[in-house]
BARO-176905 format. One line per 3 residues: number of its first residue (from 0); their letters; for each residue x, y, z of C-alpha. Coordinates in nm, 4 decimals. Example, Ala and Ser with C-alpha at 12.3 -4.5 7.8 and 13.67 -1.06 7.14 Angstrom:
residues 2
0 = as = 1.2300/-0.4500/0.7800 ~ 1.3670/-0.1060/0.7140
END
This chain:
residues 371
0 = xxx = -0.3827/-1.6071/0.7365 ~ -0.1931/-1.9250/0.6469 ~ 0.1828/-1.9149/0.6139
3 = xxx = 0.3922/-1.9943/0.3084 ~ 0.4321/-1.8034/-0.0136 ~ 0.1665/-1.5311/-0.0234
6 = xxx = 0.3016/-1.3478/-0.3294 ~ 0.0050/-1.4481/-0.5460 ~ -0.2415/-1.3345/-0.2810
9 = xxx = -0.0540/-1.0062/-0.2400 ~ -0.0635/-0.9490/-0.6155 ~ -0.4407/-0.9989/-0.6136
12 = xxx = -0.4771/-0.7704/-0.3132 ~ -0.2640/-0.5070/-0.4855 ~ -0.4835/-0.5216/-0.7970
15 = xxx = -0.8031/-0.4894/-0.5928 ~ -0.6597/-0.1962/-0.3962 ~ -0.5474/-0.0218/-0.7155
18 = xxx = -0.8945/-0.0627/-0.8631 ~ -1.0761/0.0669/-0.5561 ~ -0.8458/0.3659/-0.5113
21 = xxx = -0.8528/0.4430/-0.8840 ~ -1.2311/0.4452/-0.8764 ~ -1.2105/0.7085/-0.6019
24 = xxx = -1.0416/0.9481/-0.8442 ~ -0.6879/0.9048/-0.7115 ~ -0.3726/0.8338/-0.9082
27 = xxx = -0.1310/1.0197/-1.1385 ~ -0.2961/1.2839/-1.3497 ~ -0.5446/1.3911/-1.0825
30 = xxx = -0.4883/1.7294/-0.9254 ~ -0.5288/1.7946/-0.5543 ~ -0.8713/1.9460/-0.6071
33 = xxx = -0.9965/1.6316/-0.7847 ~ -0.9160/1.3996/-0.4954 ~ -1.1855/1.3131/-0.2456
36 = xxx = -1.1325/1.0917/0.0606 ~ -1.1764/0.7231/-0.0153 ~ -1.5156/0.6127/0.1163
39 = xxx = -1.4574/0.4440/0.4514 ~ -1.7432/0.1978/0.4087 ~ -1.5890/0.0744/0.0836
42 = xxx = -1.2573/0.0343/0.2637 ~ -1.4305/-0.1605/0.5420 ~ -1.6235/-0.3736/0.2936
45 = xxx = -1.2911/-0.4711/0.1351 ~ -1.1785/-0.5967/0.4779 ~ -0.8692/-0.3764/0.4982
48 = xxx = -0.9167/-0.2346/0.8519 ~ -0.9501/-0.5870/0.9909 ~ -0.6358/-0.7440/0.8461
51 = xxx = -0.4553/-0.7690/1.1821 ~ -0.7694/-0.8089/1.3928 ~ -0.8140/-1.1600/1.5373
54 = xxx = -1.0675/-1.3794/1.3628 ~ -1.2655/-1.4117/1.6872 ~ -1.3262/-1.0354/1.6701
57 = xxx = -1.4319/-1.0301/1.3067 ~ -1.0878/-0.9792/1.1580 ~ -0.8749/-1.1694/0.9080
60 = xxx = -0.5945/-1.2948/1.1368 ~ -0.3458/-1.1527/0.8857 ~ -0.0204/-0.9628/0.9445
63 = xxx = 0.1404/-0.6277/0.8779 ~ 0.2562/-0.7667/0.5421 ~ -0.1007/-0.7442/0.4087
66 = xxx = -0.1473/-0.3965/0.5551 ~ 0.1739/-0.2879/0.3817 ~ 0.0384/-0.3912/0.0407
69 = xxx = -0.2540/-0.1495/0.0792 ~ -0.0334/0.1247/0.2269 ~ 0.1881/0.1050/-0.0805
72 = xxx = -0.1152/0.1410/-0.3085 ~ -0.2348/0.4412/-0.1087 ~ 0.0987/0.6025/-0.1878
75 = xxx = 0.0863/0.4961/-0.5523 ~ -0.2533/0.6647/-0.5874 ~ -0.1680/0.9548/-0.3521
78 = xxx = -0.5064/0.8740/-0.2010 ~ -0.6806/1.0631/0.0755 ~ -0.8343/0.8945/0.3778
81 = xxx = -0.7555/0.7757/0.7323 ~ -0.6750/0.4132/0.6462 ~ -0.2942/0.4462/0.6906
84 = xxx = -0.3354/0.6050/1.0346 ~ -0.5985/0.3523/1.1423 ~ -0.4296/0.0351/1.0144
87 = xxx = -0.0639/0.1181/1.0695 ~ -0.0961/0.2905/1.4067 ~ -0.4301/0.2486/1.5856
90 = xxx = -0.4855/-0.1204/1.5092 ~ -0.1163/-0.1848/1.5674 ~ -0.1414/-0.0240/1.9120
93 = xxx = -0.4590/-0.2135/2.0015 ~ -0.2895/-0.5395/1.9089 ~ -0.0151/-0.4720/2.1649
96 = xxx = -0.2592/-0.4159/2.4523 ~ -0.3942/-0.6609/2.7055 ~ -0.7305/-0.8054/2.5951
99 = xxx = -1.0389/-0.6580/2.7575 ~ -1.3981/-0.5622/2.6811 ~ -1.3117/-0.2082/2.5715
102 = xxx = -1.0146/-0.2987/2.3549 ~ -1.1861/-0.6021/2.2037 ~ -1.5017/-0.4052/2.1272
105 = xxx = -1.3053/-0.1312/1.9524 ~ -1.1146/-0.3850/1.7423 ~ -1.4421/-0.5495/1.6427
108 = xxx = -1.5987/-0.2140/1.5503 ~ -1.2904/-0.1121/1.3523 ~ -1.2879/-0.4343/1.1517
111 = xxx = -1.6564/-0.3837/1.0707 ~ -1.6057/-0.0219/0.9658 ~ -1.8078/0.1228/1.2533
114 = xxx = -1.5122/0.2956/1.4215 ~ -1.2260/0.5105/1.2928 ~ -0.9697/0.5091/1.5757
117 = xxx = -0.6607/0.7291/1.5513 ~ -0.3518/0.7004/1.7710 ~ -0.2296/1.0390/1.8971
120 = xxx = 0.1346/0.9623/1.8191 ~ 0.3250/1.2816/1.7445 ~ 0.4842/1.2545/1.4002
123 = xxx = 0.6921/1.5670/1.4548 ~ 0.8898/1.4702/1.7660 ~ 1.0563/1.1572/1.8980
126 = xxx = 0.8574/1.1592/2.2242 ~ 0.6373/0.8469/2.2155 ~ 0.4199/0.9515/2.5114
129 = xxx = 0.3813/1.3302/2.5455 ~ 0.0732/1.2931/2.7675 ~ 0.0598/1.2337/3.1442
132 = xxx = -0.2005/1.0811/3.3749 ~ -0.2466/1.2090/3.7277 ~ -0.4457/1.0595/4.0154
135 = xxx = -0.7308/1.2705/4.1514 ~ -1.0313/1.1982/4.3752 ~ -1.2472/1.2101/4.0600
138 = xxx = -1.0338/0.9557/3.8763 ~ -0.7398/0.9700/3.6325 ~ -0.6828/1.3088/3.4672
141 = xxx = -0.5040/1.3430/3.1323 ~ -0.2803/1.6366/3.0354 ~ -0.0406/1.6981/2.7484
144 = xxx = -0.0275/1.7672/2.3777 ~ 0.0841/1.6083/2.0512 ~ 0.1423/1.8705/1.7868
147 = xxx = 0.1344/1.6661/1.4661 ~ -0.1099/1.3732/1.4635 ~ -0.2025/1.2134/1.1302
150 = xxx = -0.5774/1.2169/1.0602 ~ -0.6665/1.3517/1.4043 ~ -0.9391/1.5785/1.2534
153 = xxx = -1.1171/1.2732/1.1073 ~ -1.0841/1.0539/1.4164 ~ -1.3932/0.8830/1.5482
156 = xxx = -1.1994/0.7641/1.8554 ~ -0.8723/0.9052/1.9842 ~ -0.6254/0.6710/2.1513
159 = xxx = -0.3697/0.8657/2.3535 ~ -0.0304/0.7214/2.4580 ~ 0.0430/0.8471/2.8098
162 = xxx = 0.2534/0.7800/3.1173 ~ 0.0587/0.6803/3.4274 ~ 0.1531/0.8155/3.7742
165 = xxx = 0.4070/0.5353/3.8090 ~ 0.5755/0.6260/3.4801 ~ 0.4424/0.3247/3.2900
168 = xxx = 0.3239/0.3778/2.9326 ~ -0.0473/0.3155/2.8740 ~ -0.3081/0.3897/2.6076
171 = xxx = -0.6043/0.6067/2.7058 ~ -0.9275/0.5737/2.5112 ~ -1.0704/0.9259/2.5199
174 = xxx = -1.3835/0.8332/2.3248 ~ -1.5186/1.0455/2.0386 ~ -1.4524/1.3863/2.1969
177 = xxx = -1.3995/1.4038/2.5731 ~ -1.4511/1.7348/2.7537 ~ -1.1220/1.9212/2.7646
180 = xxx = -0.9780/1.7391/2.4637 ~ -0.9056/1.9772/2.1779 ~ -0.8240/1.8798/1.8184
183 = xxx = -0.7043/2.1638/1.5951 ~ -0.6433/2.1039/1.2263 ~ -0.3021/2.2175/1.1045
186 = xxx = -0.2301/2.3293/0.7491 ~ 0.0355/2.1280/0.5657 ~ 0.1836/2.1454/0.2165
189 = xxx = 0.0354/1.8044/0.1274 ~ -0.3317/1.8512/0.0371 ~ -0.3922/1.4741/0.0463
192 = xxx = -0.3318/1.4538/0.4208 ~ -0.5121/1.5795/0.7316 ~ -0.3025/1.6622/1.0376
195 = xxx = -0.4133/1.7924/1.3741 ~ -0.2816/1.9055/1.7105 ~ -0.4289/1.7075/1.9986
198 = xxx = -0.4254/1.8777/2.3375 ~ -0.5660/1.7501/2.6662 ~ -0.6200/1.9995/2.9454
201 = xxx = -0.7413/1.8261/3.2585 ~ -0.9450/1.5575/3.0824 ~ -1.1048/1.3224/3.3342
204 = xxx = -1.1110/0.9668/3.2055 ~ -1.2720/0.6523/3.3379 ~ -1.0329/0.4004/3.4945
207 = xxx = -1.1601/0.1320/3.2538 ~ -1.0509/0.3551/2.9624 ~ -0.6862/0.3209/3.0642
210 = xxx = -0.5530/0.0192/2.8736 ~ -0.2208/-0.1464/2.9485 ~ 0.0352/-0.3000/2.7175
213 = xxx = 0.1258/-0.6661/2.7219 ~ 0.4894/-0.7111/2.8163 ~ 0.7301/-0.4180/2.7973
216 = xxx = 0.5390/-0.0867/2.7545 ~ 0.8450/0.1129/2.6463 ~ 0.9325/-0.1524/2.3906
219 = xxx = 0.5742/-0.1433/2.2609 ~ 0.5933/0.2316/2.2015 ~ 0.9226/0.1895/2.0155
222 = xxx = 0.7607/-0.0762/1.7983 ~ 0.4743/0.1602/1.7190 ~ 0.7123/0.4329/1.6064
225 = xxx = 0.8964/0.1774/1.3921 ~ 0.5621/0.0715/1.2370 ~ 0.4864/0.4346/1.1625
228 = xxx = 0.8253/0.4787/0.9944 ~ 0.7729/0.1685/0.7805 ~ 0.4236/0.2883/0.6867
231 = xxx = 0.5731/0.6132/0.5561 ~ 0.8345/0.4128/0.3640 ~ 0.5596/0.2011/0.2039
234 = xxx = 0.3716/0.5142/0.1001 ~ 0.6875/0.6718/-0.0428 ~ 0.7722/0.3563/-0.2361
237 = xxx = 0.4251/0.3525/-0.3900 ~ 0.4395/0.7118/-0.5040 ~ 0.7934/0.6605/-0.6415
240 = xxx = 0.6706/0.3648/-0.8464 ~ 0.3771/0.5683/-0.9761 ~ 0.6012/0.8550/-1.0849
243 = xxx = 0.8516/0.6218/-1.2519 ~ 0.5731/0.4546/-1.4511 ~ 0.4146/0.7882/-1.5432
246 = xxx = 0.7474/0.9346/-1.6555 ~ 0.8406/0.6366/-1.8730 ~ 0.4958/0.6447/-2.0324
249 = xxx = 0.5232/1.0196/-2.0966 ~ 0.8742/0.9909/-2.2432 ~ 0.7471/0.7198/-2.4782
252 = xxx = 0.4925/0.9504/-2.6456 ~ 0.6186/1.3082/-2.6010 ~ 0.8064/1.4347/-2.9049
255 = xxx = 1.0635/1.7097/-2.9464 ~ 1.2598/1.7925/-3.2614 ~ 1.0704/1.5154/-3.4398
258 = xxx = 1.1805/1.2458/-3.1931 ~ 1.0286/1.0922/-2.8826 ~ 1.2116/1.2294/-2.5824
261 = xxx = 1.2607/0.8770/-2.4470 ~ 1.5202/0.8275/-2.7207 ~ 1.7400/1.1078/-2.5826
264 = xxx = 2.0326/0.9746/-2.3827 ~ 1.9946/1.2277/-2.1013 ~ 1.6333/1.1196/-2.0513
267 = xxx = 1.7325/0.7518/-2.0604 ~ 1.9968/0.8113/-1.7925 ~ 1.7534/1.0009/-1.5703
270 = xxx = 1.4929/0.7239/-1.5989 ~ 1.7598/0.4635/-1.5241 ~ 1.8604/0.6529/-1.2100
273 = xxx = 1.4937/0.6609/-1.1008 ~ 1.4627/0.2875/-1.1658 ~ 1.7691/0.2063/-0.9524
276 = xxx = 1.6398/0.4188/-0.6648 ~ 1.2975/0.2544/-0.6782 ~ 1.4479/-0.0951/-0.6976
279 = xxx = 1.6679/-0.0375/-0.3922 ~ 1.3807/0.1213/-0.1974 ~ 1.1648/-0.1808/-0.2838
282 = xxx = 1.4223/-0.4196/-0.1319 ~ 1.4638/-0.2172/0.1871 ~ 1.0897/-0.1721/0.2363
285 = xxx = 1.0267/-0.5440/0.1801 ~ 1.2843/-0.6284/0.4480 ~ 1.1337/-0.3785/0.6921
288 = xxx = 0.7797/-0.5079/0.6348 ~ 0.8921/-0.8659/0.6823 ~ 1.0702/-0.7750/1.0079
291 = xxx = 0.7572/-0.6025/1.1376 ~ 0.5304/-0.8914/1.0412 ~ 0.7589/-1.1454/1.2073
294 = xxx = 0.8329/-0.9369/1.5179 ~ 1.2045/-0.9597/1.4483 ~ 1.4586/-0.8241/1.6949
297 = xxx = 1.6079/-0.6323/1.4007 ~ 1.2780/-0.4626/1.3119 ~ 1.3988/-0.1243/1.4349
300 = xxx = 1.7136/-0.1400/1.2226 ~ 1.5191/-0.2442/0.9141 ~ 1.2644/0.0328/0.9756
303 = xxx = 1.5359/0.3000/0.9935 ~ 1.7014/0.1703/0.6769 ~ 1.3744/0.1726/0.4841
306 = xxx = 1.2530/0.5069/0.6178 ~ 1.5807/0.6909/0.5614 ~ 1.6311/0.5649/0.2058
309 = xxx = 1.2816/0.5231/0.0606 ~ 1.1515/0.8599/0.1792 ~ 1.4584/1.0524/0.0643
312 = xxx = 1.4609/0.8677/-0.2687 ~ 1.0946/0.9496/-0.3268 ~ 1.1668/1.3225/-0.3205
315 = xxx = 1.4447/1.2717/-0.5763 ~ 1.2344/1.0455/-0.7982 ~ 0.9342/1.2785/-0.8039
318 = xxx = 1.1642/1.5764/-0.8629 ~ 1.3093/1.4026/-1.1682 ~ 0.9585/1.3136/-1.2839
321 = xxx = 0.8555/1.6767/-1.2698 ~ 1.1661/1.7797/-1.4648 ~ 1.1214/1.5122/-1.7328
324 = xxx = 0.7562/1.6080/-1.7815 ~ 0.8859/1.9471/-1.8894 ~ 0.6528/2.2444/-1.8610
327 = xxx = 0.3558/2.0099/-1.8211 ~ 0.5049/1.8735/-1.4990 ~ 0.4787/2.2130/-1.3338
330 = xxx = 0.1110/2.2621/-1.4123 ~ -0.1670/2.2170/-1.1597 ~ -0.3486/1.9773/-1.3933
333 = xxx = -0.0634/1.7268/-1.4269 ~ -0.0887/1.6023/-1.0693 ~ 0.2891/1.5618/-1.0345
336 = xxx = 0.2961/1.8386/-0.7735 ~ 0.0586/1.6313/-0.5568 ~ 0.3166/1.3531/-0.5406
339 = xxx = 0.6057/1.5914/-0.4751 ~ 0.4281/1.7536/-0.1790 ~ 0.3324/1.4147/-0.0365
342 = xxx = 0.6901/1.2884/-0.0746 ~ 0.8265/1.5944/0.1036 ~ 0.5880/1.5469/0.3960
345 = xxx = 0.6610/1.1718/0.4152 ~ 1.0312/1.2484/0.4429 ~ 0.9799/1.4480/0.7625
348 = xxx = 0.7139/1.2371/0.9383 ~ 0.8238/1.0014/1.2184 ~ 1.1866/1.0952/1.1859
351 = xxx = 1.3677/1.2578/0.8915 ~ 1.6358/1.0551/0.7105 ~ 1.9141/1.2199/0.9129
354 = xxx = 1.7615/1.0992/1.2408 ~ 1.7290/0.7396/1.1220 ~ 2.0811/0.7388/0.9779
357 = xxx = 2.2130/0.8675/1.3090 ~ 2.0362/0.5818/1.4885 ~ 2.1935/0.3307/1.2513
360 = xxx = 2.5378/0.4874/1.2945 ~ 2.5068/0.4787/1.6745 ~ 2.4003/0.1151/1.6672
363 = xxx = 2.6879/0.0016/1.4500 ~ 2.9364/0.2177/1.6382 ~ 2.8182/0.0535/1.9610
366 = xxx = 2.8565/-0.2909/1.8040 ~ 3.2111/-0.2076/1.6945 ~ 3.3058/-0.0815/2.0410
369 = xx = 3.1697/-0.3971/2.2073 ~ 3.3666/-0.6112/1.9619
END
């Protein structure tokens, strides 16, 4: 993907993504029961899984900035499907690994739509590698569990972050379903998401399925958690924008006491508050996406800023949207509840706002002490 100003390309990509996701029955006004997973072959045909895959492997040689555009539209449509888990986490992890036949083949298959890899990164805890590898006469054996893995039930290939016997972080390709690997779907409040518990009890893996990171393994795992946090911020920004637009449109036509409710000062103030929150979230998310795409040393700081603000603001924005829709906002048919449940889950995944604010406070306190 050439450098320079890509805003026009991103606008076109955003329009295409909105059209494809809208055609799948997603978006405001659709209840949870009306939403079906976006067809993976259509996603693959659009080229989305291959954005960050090298051109030599059938990808687009793009960056996380292009992935973020689609992630934001997934949130705007409250769409179902494994694309966020595949693009934000699995492809991101594969891109940090040393090249090899197994890794390269999986990237090629993912870009073509033939594979749906999911990274078993626990979204509920801060442990980046809850699995362990042990040496045995039969080969490496994997043990451990991740209790809250996005889209694990739909995974075609599971990639498991683990510590090898020397304590070095690696990625283990367990294949479609290795013996001893258990995936249990977990119920969550958000009906647009699938979450599973991944447990490995004495899973024997082939040595060639243990893939190593380029450079610093611990740093790579931190970068993956930061990517996950930014992905949640992108999703939350999209759903906040959708609810702001839907609320303004509703207030422009709904009448009470012979007047459109958008003319009432209390409604104007509430919409203005929503607009300010969305505008600030948009700035923070843009900075975090840019830092990820450029591999900035400040990417972790930007990720925590975006995650803590955008995900908390989304809950407030959707809550106001439900209130301003009046009784209609509380009905199953309105679809507002779908966005509220998704916003609530986003807020807790990969670190709640309090955790990210604490990280920021510790960083700046450390800077002040060193000064």
